[in-house]
ROVOLO-269888 format. One line per 4 residues: number of its first residue (from 0); their letters; for each residue x, y, z of N, C-alpha, C. Coordinates in steps of 0.1 Angstrom, whole numbers, m for minus. Layout:
% ROVOLO-269888
NUM = A = X:Y:Z:X:Y:Z:X:Y:Z; ...
***
This chain:
% ROVOLO-269888
0 = MYID = 863:788:379:872:778:376:870:768:385; 873:773:399:871:763:411:856:760:414; 850:765:414:835:764:417:826:763:402; 830:765:392:820:766:381:807:758:380
4 = FMLK = 809:745:387:800:734:385:789:740:395; 794:749:405:781:756:415:775:764:408; 780:773:401:779:784:394:767:781:385; 770:769:379:760:762:369:747:757:376
8 = VFEE = 747:752:386:736:752:393:730:765:399; 735:774:403:726:786:403:721:792:394; 727:792:378:721:795:371:712:789:367; 710:774:367:697:766:367:683:764:375
12 = NKDK = 687:774:389:678:774:399:677:791:399; 675:800:391:675:812:398:669:814:405; 653:811:404:642:814:411:639:804:427; 645:796:424:649:785:435:653:795:449
16 = VAVV = 647:791:462:653:797:475:663:791:477; 672:799:478:687:793:480:689:793:498; 687:806:504:686:804:517:677:815:521; 675:808:534:662:815:544:672:820:554
20 = YREE = 667:834:558:678:841:569:671:852:574; 668:852:589:660:862:594:646:864:589; 636:851:586:626:849:582:625:859:567; 638:859:560:637:864:543:641:854:535
24 = EYNY = 638:851:524:639:841:512:652:849:504; 660:843:501:667:848:488:673:835:481; 670:837:466:671:827:456:682:827:450; 686:814:444:698:815:438:705:827:429
28 = GWLL = 693:831:421:697:844:413:704:854:421; 697:859:436:704:869:445:717:866:447; 719:852:450:730:844:456:743:847:443; 736:843:433:747:846:421:752:859:421
32 = EKYY = 743:869:419:746:884:418:754:887:433; 751:884:442:762:886:454:771:882:455; 775:869:449:788:865:447:799:872:439; 791:877:427:797:888:416:802:901:425
36 = YWKE = 792:905:432:794:918:441:809:914:449; 808:902:456:817:902:466:832:897:457; 832:890:445:845:890:439:852:905:435; 840:913:431:846:928:428:848:935:440
40 = ELSN = 845:934:452:848:941:467:863:933:469; 867:922:469:877:914:474:890:920:464; 887:927:451:893:934:438:897:947:445; 884:953:449:886:968:451:894:971:465
44 = NNIE = 893:961:473:900:963:485:911:957:486; 919:953:473:931:951:472:937:935:480; 925:925:480:928:914:487:933:904:474; 945:901:476:955:893:465:950:881:464
48 = ENSV = 950:873:453:949:860:449:959:850:458; 956:841:462:960:831:472:966:836:483; 963:848:487:966:855:500:957:845:514; 960:844:524:952:841:536:941:848:536
52 = VAVK = 927:848:540:917:858:543:908:850:554; 907:856:563:900:851:577:884:859:576; 872:853:576:861:858:578:852:857:588; 851:864:595:842:865:607:830:865:606
56 = SDFN = 820:855:607:809:852:605:803:843:610; 789:844:611:781:828:608:773:825:599; 766:815:595:758:812:582:751:826:580; 750:834:573:740:841:563:740:844:548
60 = PDSI = 733:850:544:735:846:526:751:855:523; 752:867:527:766:878:525:775:862:529; 777:859:543:788:851:541:792:840:532; 777:835:529:777:820:521:783:826:505
64 = ALLL = 780:840:499:784:843:489:798:846:488; 802:854:502:816:856:504:825:849:501; 823:833:512:828:824:510:831:817:497; 822:818:487:822:813:471:834:820:465
68 = AVIE = 828:835:471:840:844:461:856:841:466; 857:840:478:870:839:482:879:822:477; 871:816:478:874:805:470:875:804:457; 870:814:449:871:813:434:884:821:431
72 = NGNI = 886:833:442:900:841:440:909:832:442; 911:822:447:922:812:447:927:813:463; 918:822:474:924:821:486:927:813:495; 930:814:508:931:802:518:923:806:528
76 = FVPI = 912:801:533:902:804:540:902:802:551; 899:815:563:900:810:577:886:814:581; 876:804:580:863:808:589:865:809:603; 857:820:609:858:824:623:849:825:627
80 = SPAV = 838:818:637:824:817:642:823:828:654; 809:833:658:810:839:670:814:829:683; 814:818:680:817:808:693:831:809:697; 844:814:687:855:816:690:857:827:698
84 = KSPE = 864:821:709:867:832:720:878:842:719; 891:834:711:902:842:706:905:842:693; 898:849:685:902:850:671:913:851:667; 919:860:677:934:868:676:945:853:673
88 = YYIE = 938:845:682:949:828:681:950:824:664; 933:822:661:935:819:648:943:829:637; 942:839:639:948:848:627:966:847:630; 965:847:644:984:845:644:988:829:639
92 = VGEV = 982:819:642:986:807:638:984:805:621; 974:809:619:969:808:603:976:818:592; 986:829:601:992:835:595:984:845:583; 971:850:589:962:857:581:968:865:577
96 = EYVI = 963:871:563:972:883:557:956:895:557; 947:890:557:934:900:552:924:893:566; 916:904:572:904:901:577:893:908:573; 883:901:571:871:905:567:860:903:577
100 = DLMG = 856:915:585:845:911:594:831:916:593; 823:906:593:810:910:591:799:906:602; 807:907:614:796:903:630:790:917:632; 800:933:627:794:943:633:784:948:628
104 = DKIE = 782:963:626:770:969:618:775:976:605; 790:973:603:793:976:591:806:966:587; 806:963:575:817:953:572:833:961:574; 843:955:580:855:957:581:862:949:575
108 = YIKT = 874:958:567:883:951:561:898:955:566; 906:942:573:918:948:577:927:941:571; 942:947:570:952:941:565:960:941:576; 962:930:581:971:924:593:983:926:594
112 = GLNV = 992:926:580:1006:931:582:1013:916:585; 1010:906:586:1013:892:590:1020:888:575; 1032:880:576:1036:873:568:1033:860:564; 1032:851:556:1031:837:555:1045:833:553
116 = DHEL = 1048:823:563:1062:820:565:1060:802:569; 1050:795:571:1049:783:572:1047:776:561; 1057:766:558:1058:759:551:1051:751:538; 1039:748:549:1026:743:542:1015:751:535
120 = LKEL = 1019:763:542:1012:774:535:1018:779:521; 1030:781:527:1038:783:513:1035:775:501; 1037:765:505:1033:752:491:1021:752:487; 1008:753:494:996:756:488:993:771:482
124 = KENR = 1003:780:485:999:797:481:1012:798:470; 1021:791:468:1029:796:458:1032:783:450; 1032:770:453:1033:761:445:1023:754:439; 1013:755:446:1000:745:441:990:758:433
128 = KSPG = 992:768:441:981:779:437:969:776:436; 965:768:448:953:763:450:948:772:464; 930:770:462:925:775:475:925:769:486; 925:772:498:927:764:508:917:765:521
132 = LILF = 917:759:530:908:761:544:917:758:554; 916:765:562:919:763:576:910:763:586; 909:750:594:898:750:603:905:744:617; 901:749:628:907:745:640:899:735:650
136 = SSGT = 904:728:657:902:721:666:890:728:677; 882:720:684:875:730:691:885:732:706; 898:728:705:906:728:717:900:724:733; 894:714:732:886:712:750:899:705:755
140 = TGKP = 909:701:749:923:693:756:932:700:755; 933:715:752:945:723:748:944:733:738; 953:737:733:949:751:724:945:740:710; 936:750:703:930:746:692:941:744:680
144 = KGAL = 941:731:669:952:731:663:945:733:650; 954:738:640:948:742:628:952:737:620; 942:729:613:944:718:598:941:725:586; 953:727:579:953:730:566:950:721:554
148 = HDMV = 936:725:547:933:716:534:937:726:524; 940:719:514:938:720:499:926:720:495; 918:729:494:904:732:490:901:721:477; 910:721:467:905:714:453:902:698:455
152 = PLLN = 907:691:467:901:677:471:889:678:476; 884:687:485:872:690:491:864:695:484; 865:700:472:852:707:465:849:695:454; 859:687:452:858:674:440:844:663:444
156 = KFKV = 843:664:456:836:653:463:819:659:463; 819:670:457:804:680:456:801:680:442; 810:676:433:804:677:417:796:666:412; 795:655:422:786:643:419:772:649:425
160 = KRHT = 761:648:415:750:650:418:742:641:428; 737:645:437:728:639:447:716:643:451; 706:638:459:696:642:462:698:652:474; 687:661:477:687:672:487:678:677:493
164 = LVTI = 676:679:506:665:683:516:666:696:521; 656:703:523:655:717:529:663:712:543; 674:723:545:682:718:558:688:731:565; 686:728:577:692:739:589:706:736:589
168 = TFLL = 714:752:590:726:750:591:730:752:607; 731:741:613:730:742:626:745:743:634; 753:731:623:766:732:627:775:748:624; 781:750:630:787:764:632:797:769:617
172 = FDHI = 796:779:614:802:784:601:819:776:601; 824:776:611:836:772:610:840:756:616; 830:751:613:828:731:618:829:725:603; 839:715:605:838:709:590:825:703:588
176 = GGFN = 817:702:598:803:695:594:798:708:586; 795:718:593:791:729:586:794:734:573; 806:734:570:811:737:558:806:724:550; 806:712:550:803:701:543:791:702:537
180 = TLMY = 779:704:550:764:708:547:760:719:537; 768:728:537:764:742:530:772:737:513; 780:731:514:789:727:502:780:720:493; 775:709:504:764:698:495:754:704:491
184 = ILSN = 745:714:498:734:719:493:733:727:483; 743:737:487:748:747:472:746:735:459; 756:727:460:761:722:450:748:713:441; 737:709:450:727:703:446:713:710:443
188 = GGTI = 716:725:445:704:732:445:694:732:457; 697:728:467:688:730:479:686:738:485; 678:741:495:676:752:505:681:752:518; 686:765:522:696:765:536:689:773:544
192 = VAIE = 682:767:554:677:779:567:687:781:577; 693:794:573:703:799:581:700:804:595; 704:800:606:696:804:621:710:809:626; 703:823:636:715:824:647:713:824:656
196 = DRNP = 702:819:665:695:813:676:695:798:677; 704:791:686:704:778:684:698:773:696; 686:777:700:681:770:716:669:761:706; 669:750:715:657:742:710:643:748:705
200 = EEVC = 637:757:711:624:763:708:625:772:696; 637:778:694:640:786:680:645:777:668; 647:768:671:651:760:660:640:748:655; 631:743:666:618:738:666:609:747:656
204 = RMIE = 610:762:662:600:769:654:603:768:638; 616:769:637:624:772:623:616:762:613; 620:750:620:616:736:614:599:738:610; 593:739:619:579:741:615:574:749:606
208 = KYQV = 583:763:606:579:773:597:584:770:584; 594:764:581:600:765:569:602:749:564; 595:743:571:593:726:568:606:720:563; 616:724:573:631:715:571:627:705:571
212 = ELLP = 636:695:566:635:679:564:649:674:566; 658:682:571:670:678:574:677:685:584; 682:680:599:686:687:607:698:680:611; 706:685:607:723:681:612:728:687:625
216 = TSPT = 732:679:633:733:683:648:741:671:657; 738:675:668:749:667:677:741:660:690; 746:648:696:739:644:707:737:652:716; 742:662:719:737:669:728:726:679:729
220 = FINM = 723:684:715:715:693:713:703:683:712; 701:674:707:694:661:705:682:661:720; 695:658:730:688:654:743:685:669:747; 689:681:744:681:694:748:671:691:744
224 = ILFS = 664:690:731:656:690:725:640:683:734; 648:669:737:640:661:744:637:667:757; 649:672:767:643:677:782:635:690:779; 637:701:770:629:714:767:614:710:767
228 = KAYE = 611:701:759:600:692:750:593:707:743; 607:711:734:599:722:724:589:716:714; 596:704:710:585:696:701:573:694:705; 568:697:714:556:698:718:546:710:719
232 = KYSL = 555:722:714:551:736:710:550:736:696; 559:728:686:564:732:673:561:716:670; 556:719:654:554:702:648:570:703:639; 571:687:644:586:687:637:581:674:624
236 = DSLK = 569:675:621:563:664:612:571:666:596; 576:674:594:584:678:579:597:669:580; 603:668:594:616:663:591:618:651:589; 626:646:577:625:634:574:640:624:581
240 = IVSY = 652:634:580:664:630:589:670:637:597; 674:631:609:683:641:619:693:633:617; 706:638:614:720:634:616:727:638:626; 732:633:634:742:633:642:755:629:645
244 = GTEP = 766:636:650:778:637:651:786:645:663; 801:646:659:809:654:668:814:650:680; 803:639:687:806:631:701:798:622:701; 803:611:710:795:599:711:779:604:716
248 = MPQT = 769:593:706:758:595:714:754:583:725; 747:591:735:741:580:748:732:572:742; 730:558:743:721:549:738:703:555:742; 706:558:753:696:563:762:686:573:756
252 = TLNA = 697:582:751:688:595:742:688:591:729; 695:582:724:688:580:706:676:570:706; 674:560:721:663:554:723:650:564:724; 654:573:733:641:585:737:636:590:725
256 = FHNI = 648:595:713:643:604:706:636:595:692; 639:583:692:633:574:685:620:574:687; 617:570:701:603:562:704:594:574:703; 599:588:703:587:596:702:587:601:688
260 = FKNI = 597:601:679:595:603:664:598:592:657; 588:581:657:594:570:648:593:571:633; 589:583:628:589:584:611:602:593:610; 612:597:616:622:605:615:632:592:613
264 = RLKQ = 644:595:601:656:586:603:667:594:610; 671:584:619:682:591:627:697:583:621; 703:593:617:715:589:607:728:596:618; 738:584:622:751:589:627:763:592:614
268 = TYGL = 768:604:618:775:608:605:788:607:614; 800:607:604:815:608:613:822:615:604; 831:626:609:838:632:601:849:639:613; 859:647:608:871:652:614:877:663:605
272 = SEIG = 880:675:613:886:687:606:896:682:599; 902:672:601:916:669:596:914:656:581; 900:652:581:902:642:570:888:646:564; 878:656:568:863:660:559:855:650:565
276 = IMRS = 843:649:559:835:644:563:830:626:554; 829:616:563:827:603:554:811:601:554; 812:595:542:796:588:540:796:580:551; 780:578:553:777:570:568:767:560:563
280 = KSES = 763:550:571:750:542:568:747:538:584; 738:540:592:732:535:602:728:521:601; 730:514:614:720:500:612:709:502:613; 706:510:621:687:514:621:690:527:627
284 = SDSL = 675:530:628:677:547:637:681:543:650; 674:531:659:678:533:675:693:525:675; 699:523:668:712:517:665:723:526:668; 735:522:676:745:534:675:757:525:666
288 = WVKV = 754:513:659:761:505:649:762:515:632; 773:516:629:770:526:618:783:520:607; 782:522:595:793:518:586:795:533:579; 810:534:578:814:546:571:826:543:559
292 = GGED = 827:554:552:835:551:542:835:561:529; 831:553:517:832:560:506:845:561:498; 840:566:484:852:562:474:865:570:474; 865:580:484:875:587:492:884:582:502
296 = YETK = 879:571:510:884:568:524:886:553:523; 896:550:529:902:536:534:903:539:551; 895:524:556:897:528:573:902:515:575; 905:510:587:911:501:593:910:502:607
300 = IVDG = 914:493:615:912:490:631:921:483:636; 932:492:645:942:483:649:943:485:664; 941:473:669:941:472:687:931:480:691; 919:482:684:903:488:688:906:501:685
304 = KFLI = 916:506:678:915:523:674:915:525:662; 906:536:657:903:536:644:912:546:636; 917:540:623:924:548:615:918:549:599; 923:566:594:914:566:581:928:570:570
308 = KAKT = 926:567:559:935:572:547:923:576:539; 928:591:536:917:599:529:922:610:518; 916:609:509:922:616:496:916:632:499; 909:633:511:903:647:513:913:652:526
312 = AMMG = 924:643:531:930:645:544:937:662:544; 937:668:552:944:678:553:958:677:550; 967:687:547:979:689:542:989:686:557; 984:692:565:991:690:579:985:701:587
316 = YLNA = 994:699:603:985:711:612:996:723:610; 993:732:612:1000:748:613:1009:747:625; 1005:739:638:1009:742:651:1011:732:660; 1013:719:651:1010:709:657:1021:697:648
320 = PSPF = 1027:686:654:1034:675:645:1023:668:637; 1030:661:627:1018:654:617:1014:642:626; 1001:642:624:993:630:631:994:617:622; 1002:619:608:998:609:600:1012:596:603
324 = DKDG = 1010:586:600:1021:576:601:1028:575:587; 1038:570:586:1048:567:573:1040:568:563; 1029:558:564:1023:551:551:1009:561:550; 1008:570:557:996:582:553:983:577:560
328 = WFHT = 982:569:572:970:565:581:968:576:590; 959:582:592:955:593:602:949:586:615; 957:587:626:951:584:637:941:590:645; 931:586:645:919:594:647:917:594:661
332 = GDRV = 926:585:669:922:586:683:908:583:689; 899:576:682:887:572:684:888:555:686; 882:550:696:885:534:699:867:532:695; 870:520:690:858:514:683:857:500:687
336 = EQKG = 846:491:686:840:478:685:835:477:669; 839:464:667:833:459:651:827:449:653; 815:450:643:809:439:640:803:436:625; 812:429:618:810:425:604:814:440:597
340 = EYIR = 806:446:589:811:459:585:810:469:592; 801:467:603:796:480:611:808:480:624; 804:494:628:817:499:639:808:508:647; 811:505:660:805:514:672:819:520:678
344 = FLGR = 812:536:678:824:543:686:820:543:702; 830:541:710:832:542:725:833:552:730; 844:559:724:848:573:728:864:576:725; 868:583:732:883:591:726:894:585:738
348 = DSEI = 905:580:730:914:577:739:918:589:749; 913:599:746:917:610:756:908:612:769; 898:605:767:888:606:775:884:594:785; 893:583:781:892:569:791:895:570:800
352 = INVG = 885:568:811:889:569:825:899:553:830; 908:553:836:915:542:841:917:545:855; 907:532:859:902:531:871:909:522:877; 921:521:880:928:508:888:933:495:877
356 = GEKV = 935:499:864:939:492:855:925:486:845; 912:496:850:899:490:844:899:505:832; 894:502:823:889:513:812:872:514:815; 869:529:817:860:531:818:854:543:806
360 = YPIE = 845:542:797:843:553:788:828:558:793; 834:570:792:823:581:797:809:579:793; 809:576:777:793:578:773:788:563:780; 794:554:785:786:543:792:775:547:804
364 = VESV = 787:552:810:781:557:825:771:572:822; 772:580:811:763:590:811:752:584:805; 750:572:797:737:566:793:732:564:805; 737:555:813:731:550:826:722:561:834
368 = ILEM = 731:569:832:727:580:844:713:586:838; 713:589:823:702:594:816:689:587:813; 692:573:819:678:567:820:667:573:834; 675:577:841:667:588:849:658:595:844
372 = ESAL = 647:597:847:639:610:840:640:620:845; 647:623:859:653:637:863:663:642:859; 672:633:852:687:635:849:686:642:835; 687:655:833:682:665:819:695:659:812
376 = DAAV = 708:662:815:721:659:811:731:655:818; 742:648:816:754:643:822:766:644:817; 775:646:823:791:647:816:798:643:827; 807:630:823:813:622:830:828:622:828
380 = HGED = 836:625:837:850:624:833:859:616:846; 871:619:846:880:610:853:885:622:863; 890:619:876:896:630:884:906:618:892; 919:626:892:930:616:900:925:612:917
384 = HPMM = 935:601:916:932:591:928:948:588:932; 952:590:943:963:586:949:962:570:948; 953:563:950:953:547:947:947:541:936; 935:546:931:934:541:919:935:549:903
388 = GKVV = 945:556:908:950:561:897:940:575:890; 927:569:886:914:578:887:902:573:892; 896:582:893:882:578:900:870:585:889; 858:580:890:849:584:882:840:591:884
392 = VANI = 838:607:878:830:615:886:819:623:873; 809:626:880:798:630:873:794:640:872; 791:651:864:783:665:868:769:662:861; 757:664:871:744:661:863:733:676:864
396 = RVSE = 729:676:852:720:689:852:708:684:855; 701:689:862:690:687:869:680:700:869; 670:699:873:659:708:876:659:714:889; 654:727:894:657:732:907:649:723:917
400 = EDNN = 643:715:914:634:708:925:640:694:927; 652:690:917:660:679:918:672:684:922; 677:693:928:691:698:931:693:698:946; 693:681:949:694:681:964:700:667:968
404 = KDFI = 703:666:976:717:656:980:709:639:979; 695:640:981:684:630:981:688:624:966; 688:633:954:687:628:941:702:623:939; 714:626:946:724:621:942:724:607:949
408 = KEVK = 718:607:961:716:592:965:706:583:956; 699:589:948:694:581:937:701:575:927; 711:587:922:719:583:911:728:570:914; 732:572:926:744:561:929:737:548:932
412 = KHCR = 724:549:937:714:535:941:712:530:925; 709:540:913:706:533:900:720:528:895; 731:536:898:744:532:891:749:520:895; 745:515:907:749:505:913:743:489:908
416 = ARLE = 733:495:905:721:484:898:727:481:884; 732:488:877:732:487:861:747:488:859; 759:491:868:771:491:862:778:485:873; 791:482:865:800:473:876:808:484:886
420 = KFKI = 813:478:900:814:486:911:825:500:904; 837:495:896:843:507:891:839:516:885; 827:516:875:826:526:869:815:535:875; 811:535:885:800:543:895:809:553:898
424 = PVKI = 801:565:895:807:579:901:810:578:916; 822:582:918:824:584:931:821:598:940; 822:606:929:816:621:933:806:626:923; 796:634:926:785:635:918:782:652:920
428 = TLTT = 784:659:911:779:676:910:767:677:906; 755:683:911:741:683:907:744:700:901; 739:704:888:739:716:884:723:723:874; 719:732:876:709:734:866:716:742:855
432 = ENLN = 725:744:854:732:749:841:735:740:828; 738:745:820:739:734:803:755:729:809; 756:720:805:767:710:803:776:710:791; 770:717:780:776:718:768:782:732:765
436 = NARF = 793:731:755:798:744:750:792:751:740; 796:761:735:786:768:720:789:762:713; 796:752:708:794:743:697:783:733:699; 776:728:712:770:718:715:775:705:713
440 = KRMR = 787:706:722:794:694:724:795:694:740; 793:684:745:791:676:761:804:685:769; 806:689:779:818:695:785:822:684:796; 832:678:791:837:668:804:846:674:813
***
């Protein structure tokens, strides 16, 4: 009923490769059979229709087929990826009734004993009787917020036939971008290359081996590809598009990647757990100006802040106040500049550093630092100061040979030549460790 349009695509493409996983290929015929297997398993394990079901997994053939069965069973789906440190919190907030754990050597079915009491969950489960999706924020500025979606509006956008490419599932199982990529590819009979190891060398190897055409990723990972030089070991000639989102992109990183890979189109994407993924069009591969929207979205800018009204908007948070105003506009927390139809994302309100009344966007300082060849990565944030309110602080990833005080002096000299005084980092820490989290977002 809910995914009939996808099952029809599977029937029409039975012999085509649907998923590549651990060097094995699974066609749409296999995926269809596995979908019916999981439907029967849900019934055999007494997992009721419209109940809240969490699945612990990353992308693989089984988890993909199970996801589809859970949707068709009318369940409210809670994906939990290996990156989640406290799955118990997700289970508690989501009032999860059943957990299916695919991460171990054997599949586990757990009945939690929790009851559904939240009014939004009751509305979806008892009144609408629709399948749902609960996605949690990354929780970098506090406890993760659980966004509850009615699955039906999310699925509707995939009923329109579009062109598809061989795509790596880089974004995680419980990320709105990962969910969007998966559903888009399956709805159009494309091929998914599911990966477990997301280090630059392994990703580049898989791109070469399976002639991947689309890599959806983050600016942080693009930067990791650059400084690892994994592209020198493996050919990326098959790539047609690298799409990036989840965080602001440093102009320096964008320019560096574009200069090496002139034939790859770089496309900025925009989406949030709360409203879904919007259609986007970058001004050019080396430009941070982008048009975002689509038939399901309205946008406006108020005092430099980006607001969205979406047909695919969540019903609300399960553990936080509603972020919608009385007219239904979602306040994203993103600051933007506007140029005709295009906008440029400057950063989130929560990340702005107020230095004596002057605003500093971390991405601007990071981009300047990354102009230095020895600066492999940079993460900038504000630190409390008794006189200035905040001052700019930078963590910089370097190689062992550059991990010294002389390099700190070079960074300050470079920043003085490129930035206004209040934007220059007053404190710099060097490290040889990664500055990103498990979701490949920069840790500020």
